[in-house]
C-alpha positions as CSV (number, residue, x, y, z in Angstrom):
1,M,0.0,0.0,0.0
2,S,2.8,2.4,0.9
3,Y,4.6,1.5,-2.3
4,Q,1.5,2.4,-4.4
5,R,1.3,5.8,-2.6
6,S,4.9,6.5,-3.3
7,N,4.4,5.8,-7.1
8,I,1.3,8.2,-7.1
9,S,3.3,10.9,-5.3
10,T,6.2,10.6,-7.7
11,S,3.9,10.7,-10.7
12,L,2.2,13.9,-9.4
13,R,5.6,15.6,-8.9
14,R,6.6,14.8,-12.4
15,K,3.3,16.2,-13.8
16,R,3.8,19.4,-11.8
17,Q,7.4,19.7,-13.0
18,I,6.3,19.2,-16.6
19,S,3.5,21.7,-16.2
20,L,5.9,24.2,-14.7
21,L,8.4,23.7,-17.5
22,K,5.7,24.3,-20.1
23,K,4.7,27.5,-18.4
24,I,8.3,28.7,-18.3
25,G,8.6,27.8,-22.0
26,I,5.5,29.7,-22.9
27,Y,6.6,32.7,-20.9
28,F,10.1,32.6,-22.5
29,I,8.6,32.4,-26.0
30,F,6.3,35.3,-25.2
31,I,9.1,37.4,-23.8
32,L,11.3,36.5,-26.9
33,F,8.4,37.4,-29.2
34,F,7.9,40.7,-27.4
35,I,11.6,41.6,-27.6
36,S,11.7,40.7,-31.2
37,L,8.6,42.8,-31.9
38,A,9.9,45.8,-30.0
39,N,13.3,45.5,-31.7
40,Y,11.6,45.3,-35.1
41,G,9.6,48.4,-34.2
42,L,12.7,50.3,-33.1
43,T,14.5,49.4,-36.3
44,Y,11.5,50.6,-38.4
45,N,12.8,53.3,-40.8
46,K,9.9,55.6,-40.1
47,I,10.8,56.1,-36.5
48,R,14.6,56.1,-36.8
49,I,16.3,59.5,-36.5
50,S,17.2,60.7,-40.0
51,D,17.3,64.4,-39.7
52,I,19.9,66.1,-37.5
53,I,20.2,69.9,-37.4
54,V,23.1,71.7,-35.7
55,T,22.5,75.3,-34.6
56,G,24.5,78.0,-32.7
57,N,28.0,76.9,-33.9
58,N,30.3,79.4,-35.5
59,S,33.9,78.3,-35.2
60,V,33.3,74.6,-34.5
61,Q,32.4,72.8,-37.8
62,T,29.0,71.3,-38.2
63,D,30.4,68.1,-39.8
64,D,32.6,67.6,-36.7
65,I,29.6,67.8,-34.4
66,L,27.6,65.5,-36.6
67,K,30.4,63.0,-36.6
68,I,30.1,62.7,-32.8
69,V,26.3,62.5,-32.9
70,N,26.3,59.8,-35.7
71,T,28.9,57.7,-33.8
72,E,26.6,57.6,-30.8
73,L,23.5,57.0,-32.8
74,S,25.2,54.0,-34.5
75,K,25.7,52.2,-31.1
76,V,23.3,49.4,-30.0
77,Y,22.0,47.9,-26.8
78,L,22.9,44.3,-26.1
79,G,24.3,44.0,-29.6
80,I,20.8,44.1,-31.3
81,T,18.8,47.2,-30.3
82,P,19.7,50.4,-32.1
83,T,19.8,53.8,-30.2
84,D,19.0,55.9,-33.3
85,N,15.4,56.6,-32.2
86,I,13.8,59.1,-29.8
87,L,12.8,56.3,-27.4
88,L,16.4,55.2,-26.7
89,L,18.2,58.5,-27.7
90,R,21.2,58.9,-25.3
91,S,21.0,62.7,-25.2
92,L,23.1,63.2,-22.1
93,I,26.0,61.1,-23.5
94,I,25.9,63.0,-26.8
95,E,26.0,66.3,-24.9
96,N,28.9,65.3,-22.7
97,K,30.9,63.9,-25.7
98,I,30.6,67.2,-27.6
99,L,31.5,69.2,-24.5
100,D,34.5,67.0,-23.8
101,T,35.7,67.1,-27.4
102,Y,35.3,70.9,-28.0
103,K,36.2,73.1,-25.1
104,K,35.1,76.1,-27.2
105,I,31.5,74.9,-26.7
106,G,30.1,75.9,-23.4
107,K,26.6,74.4,-23.6
108,V,24.8,71.7,-25.6
109,D,21.1,70.8,-25.8
110,V,19.7,67.8,-27.7
111,I,16.2,68.8,-28.6
112,I,13.6,66.4,-30.1
113,R,11.9,68.1,-33.0
114,G,9.9,65.2,-34.3
115,I,9.8,61.4,-34.5
116,T,12.8,61.4,-36.9
117,S,14.3,64.8,-36.2
118,I,16.6,66.2,-33.5
119,E,18.3,69.5,-33.1
120,I,21.8,69.9,-31.6
121,A,21.8,73.4,-30.1
122,V,25.2,74.5,-29.1
123,T,26.4,77.7,-27.4
124,E,30.0,78.6,-28.0
125,R,32.1,80.4,-25.4
126,K,33.0,84.1,-25.9
127,S,36.6,85.2,-26.0
128,D,36.5,87.8,-23.2
129,N,40.0,87.5,-21.7
130,L,43.4,86.0,-22.2
131,W,45.3,83.8,-19.8
132,C,49.0,83.7,-20.6
133,K,51.9,81.5,-19.6
134,G,55.0,83.0,-18.0
135,T,55.0,86.5,-16.5
136,P,53.9,89.9,-17.7
137,A,57.6,90.7,-18.3
138,E,58.0,87.5,-20.4
139,S,54.8,86.1,-21.8
140,K,55.1,82.6,-23.4
141,G,51.9,82.2,-25.3
142,C,48.2,83.0,-24.5
143,Y,44.9,81.3,-24.5
144,F,41.3,82.5,-24.8
145,M,39.3,82.6,-21.6
146,D,35.6,83.3,-21.1
147,S,33.8,85.5,-18.5
148,S,33.8,82.6,-16.0
149,G,37.5,82.1,-16.2
150,F,37.3,78.9,-18.3
151,I,40.3,78.5,-20.6
152,F,39.2,76.9,-23.9
153,E,41.6,77.4,-26.8
154,D,44.9,78.8,-28.0
155,A,45.0,82.5,-28.9
156,P,47.0,84.0,-31.8
157,T,49.6,86.6,-31.2
158,F,48.0,90.1,-31.3
159,S,49.7,93.3,-32.5
160,N,47.0,95.5,-30.8
161,N,45.6,93.4,-28.0
162,S,42.3,94.6,-26.5
163,F,41.7,91.7,-24.2
164,P,42.6,91.8,-20.5
165,E,45.6,89.5,-19.8
166,Y,45.8,87.3,-16.8
167,F,48.8,85.4,-15.5
168,G,49.6,82.9,-12.7
169,L,48.0,80.0,-10.8
170,I,47.4,77.6,-13.8
171,S,50.0,74.8,-14.1
172,G,50.5,71.8,-16.4
173,M,51.4,71.4,-20.1
174,S,48.2,72.8,-21.4
175,P,45.8,75.1,-19.5
176,V,42.9,74.3,-21.9
177,G,40.0,72.9,-19.9
178,Q,41.1,74.5,-16.6
179,T,39.4,77.4,-14.8
180,Y,41.3,80.4,-13.6
181,F,40.4,81.2,-9.9
182,N,37.8,78.4,-10.0
183,N,34.5,80.1,-8.9
184,N,36.0,83.4,-7.9
185,F,37.1,84.8,-11.3
186,R,34.2,87.2,-11.7
187,N,35.3,89.0,-8.6
188,I,38.8,89.2,-10.0
189,A,37.5,90.5,-13.3
190,N,35.4,93.1,-11.5
191,L,38.5,94.3,-9.7
192,Y,40.4,94.7,-13.0
193,N,37.5,96.6,-14.5
194,A,37.2,98.8,-11.4
195,L,40.8,99.9,-11.8
196,K,40.1,100.6,-15.5
197,T,37.1,102.7,-14.5
198,M,39.3,104.6,-12.1
199,S,41.6,105.5,-15.0
200,F,44.6,103.5,-13.8
201,Q,44.8,101.8,-17.2
202,P,45.5,98.2,-16.1
203,Q,47.7,96.3,-18.5
204,Y,48.1,92.8,-16.9
205,F,46.8,90.9,-13.8
206,N,49.3,88.6,-12.2
207,A,48.2,86.2,-9.4
208,L,51.2,85.6,-7.1
209,N,49.0,83.0,-5.4
210,E,45.2,82.5,-4.7
211,H,45.1,85.4,-2.3
212,E,47.7,88.0,-3.4
213,Y,47.8,89.8,-6.7
214,E,49.6,92.5,-8.6
215,V,48.0,94.6,-11.4
216,Y,50.4,96.2,-13.8
217,I,49.4,99.6,-15.0
218,L,50.4,102.0,-17.8
219,G,54.1,102.7,-17.5
220,G,55.1,99.5,-15.8
221,G,54.1,100.3,-12.3
222,K,51.9,98.0,-10.3
223,I,49.1,98.0,-7.7
224,I,49.6,95.2,-5.1
225,I,46.4,93.9,-3.4
226,N,45.1,90.8,-1.5
227,D,41.8,89.5,-0.4
228,K,42.2,89.8,3.3
229,K,39.7,92.6,3.2
230,S,37.1,93.5,0.5
231,F,38.3,94.8,-2.8
232,E,35.9,97.7,-2.4
233,S,37.7,98.8,0.8
234,S,41.1,98.6,-0.9
235,L,39.9,100.6,-3.9
236,T,38.5,103.2,-1.6
237,N,42.0,103.7,-0.1
238,L,43.4,103.9,-3.6
239,Q,41.0,106.6,-4.5
240,A,41.9,108.5,-1.3
241,L,45.5,108.7,-2.6
242,V,44.2,110.4,-5.7
243,D,41.8,112.7,-3.9
244,N,44.5,113.8,-1.5
245,K,46.9,114.3,-4.5
246,Y,49.5,111.9,-3.3
247,I,49.3,110.3,-6.8
248,S,47.5,111.2,-10.0
249,N,45.9,108.9,-12.6
250,D,46.5,110.8,-15.7
251,A,48.6,109.1,-18.4
252,V,51.8,111.1,-17.6
253,S,51.5,110.7,-13.8
254,L,50.7,106.9,-14.1
255,K,54.1,106.4,-15.7
256,K,55.8,107.8,-12.5
257,I,54.2,105.2,-10.2
258,K,56.6,102.4,-9.2
259,Y,54.1,100.6,-6.9
260,V,51.0,101.2,-4.7
261,D,50.7,98.5,-2.0
262,L,47.1,98.1,-0.7
263,R,47.7,95.0,1.4
264,F,47.9,96.6,4.9
265,G,44.5,97.9,5.6
266,N,44.2,101.7,5.8
267,K,48.0,102.0,5.7
268,V,48.8,102.4,2.0
269,N,52.4,102.3,0.9
270,F,53.5,103.7,-2.4
271,E,56.6,104.7,-4.2
272,L,57.2,106.9,-7.3
273,K,60.0,106.4,-9.8
274,T,63.0,108.7,-9.4
275,S,63.3,109.0,-13.2
276,L,61.4,107.8,-16.3
């Protein structure tokens, strides 16, 4: 009797196992069918991206940008599923690739314009300043820098340069891709422009370190300053020298200034040249 029960129990287990395997097989076929159907739909020509528009670029060639985009669109998931459709479009990867490749470009947006159309909207950096290797006395080549202090490409040699020139801090073989003063460059640029507004005719800005600077003015003299107190306070002391007629800021008088040292609070040190 017990032998007969054992046979029945074994037979039931086998039937359950077979039933389970059949269900797994059906599910597998269904999943495979669904994947195949989805893959077929994603490869359907009428939903694949075929129209790519590049806007906003001036110095970076459209073909160079398209090459990066098309390379990314030609990639596939799991070796079978294409990414050249709006459902699987890897916008962030495309944006980062363009930004990494062309430092001249400051912003990229991949915009979907239709089922088969996308726009690559780029914003190029403006050449507002120069960062130069070496020292003001011996410049060894300059690079364009935008208003945030980001250095993005080599600059040609200028005969009549109208860009503010900055020196110091940046190290390494190439400064391209680095940021001068990190997040503080706008304050430094404001200081430079304030001296210009005050008619001191700044020529170069040289960072001795992150906290101490010298600004070369017309005639080769320099204004020495640090960030131990606000720039506004230092500039007020500088203006007081002019107001009290210790120094003058006309073109002839500027050439007589050897240095003005604003690093010691309200105690301002200055020295005039004995001869020109």
